[in-house]
C-alpha positions as CSV (number, residue, x, y, z in Angstrom):
1,M,-2.6,-46.8,-24.4
2,S,1.0,-44.1,-24.0
3,N,1.9,-42.6,-26.9
4,E,5.3,-40.7,-25.0
5,G,6.5,-38.5,-28.0
6,E,3.8,-39.6,-30.3
7,A,2.5,-36.0,-31.6
8,L,-1.6,-35.9,-31.9
9,A,-4.1,-33.3,-33.4
10,N,-6.3,-31.9,-30.4
11,I,-10.2,-32.8,-30.6
12,K,-12.8,-30.1,-29.8
13,V,-16.5,-31.3,-29.1
14,N,-19.1,-28.2,-28.9
15,K,-15.5,-25.8,-29.5
16,K,-14.6,-27.8,-25.9
17,P,-10.9,-29.6,-26.1
18,L,-11.1,-33.3,-25.4
19,N,-8.2,-33.7,-23.2
20,D,-8.7,-37.7,-21.5
21,L,-7.7,-39.4,-25.1
22,E,-4.9,-40.6,-25.0
23,D,-5.1,-43.5,-27.9
24,E,-3.7,-42.4,-31.6
25,V,-6.6,-43.7,-34.0
26,V,-10.0,-43.4,-32.0
27,T,-13.5,-43.5,-33.2
28,V,-16.6,-41.2,-33.5
29,Q,-18.0,-43.2,-30.8
30,E,-14.9,-42.9,-28.5
31,I,-15.0,-38.9,-29.2
32,I,-18.5,-38.5,-27.9
33,E,-18.3,-40.7,-25.3
34,A,-15.0,-38.4,-23.8
35,S,-17.5,-35.6,-25.0
36,G,-19.7,-36.7,-21.9
37,R,-22.5,-37.4,-24.1
38,N,-24.4,-40.4,-24.8
39,P,-23.6,-41.0,-28.3
40,N,-26.9,-43.4,-29.2
41,E,-28.5,-38.9,-28.4
42,V,-26.6,-36.6,-30.5
43,D,-26.1,-36.4,-34.9
44,V,-22.3,-36.1,-35.6
45,F,-20.8,-33.4,-37.8
46,L,-17.1,-32.6,-39.4
47,L,-16.2,-28.9,-39.2
48,D,-13.7,-27.7,-41.5
49,N,-12.8,-25.4,-38.6
50,E,-14.2,-24.0,-35.5
51,G,-16.1,-21.7,-37.1
52,D,-17.5,-23.3,-39.6
53,E,-21.5,-23.7,-39.2
54,E,-22.1,-26.3,-42.0
55,G,-20.3,-29.9,-41.9
56,E,-20.1,-32.8,-42.4
57,Q,-21.9,-35.6,-41.2
58,V,-20.3,-38.6,-39.9
59,S,-20.8,-41.8,-38.6
60,L,-20.9,-43.1,-35.2
61,T,-17.6,-45.9,-36.3
62,E,-15.6,-43.7,-38.9
63,E,-12.1,-43.6,-37.0
64,F,-9.4,-40.3,-37.4
65,D,-5.9,-41.5,-36.8
66,R,-4.5,-38.4,-34.4
67,T,-1.4,-38.9,-35.9
68,E,-1.3,-38.5,-39.8
69,K,-1.6,-35.4,-38.6
70,P,-0.9,-33.9,-35.5
71,T,-0.7,-30.4,-35.9
72,K,-4.7,-30.0,-37.5
73,T,-7.1,-30.0,-34.8
74,L,-10.0,-32.1,-35.1
75,F,-13.3,-30.1,-34.5
76,F,-16.8,-31.7,-33.7
77,R,-20.1,-30.2,-33.5
78,A,-22.6,-33.0,-31.5
79,V,-26.5,-31.7,-31.6
80,P,-29.1,-33.2,-30.3
81,Q,-31.3,-36.0,-33.1
82,R,-33.6,-34.8,-35.2
83,N,-35.8,-37.9,-36.1
84,V,-36.2,-39.3,-32.3
85,G,-39.4,-41.0,-32.9
86,H,-40.0,-41.3,-36.4
């Protein structure tokens, strides 16, 4: 999809910007896949800012509308799942 003229919020995963996503509305799964990670192997947290150490865990199906606050960067942290094998 093309978003000519539409401002989109930037997205960072583990402090690295994602530049390959052009959709206005993206799921957490799409964000994690675009970061080169397997969504089934990580827990994902939405951070308030880049320095946030806690964050709030989010579902892979959760959607984010990047046009809602185009000047606010969306920060995510992806960590290996802790409950693998339990």
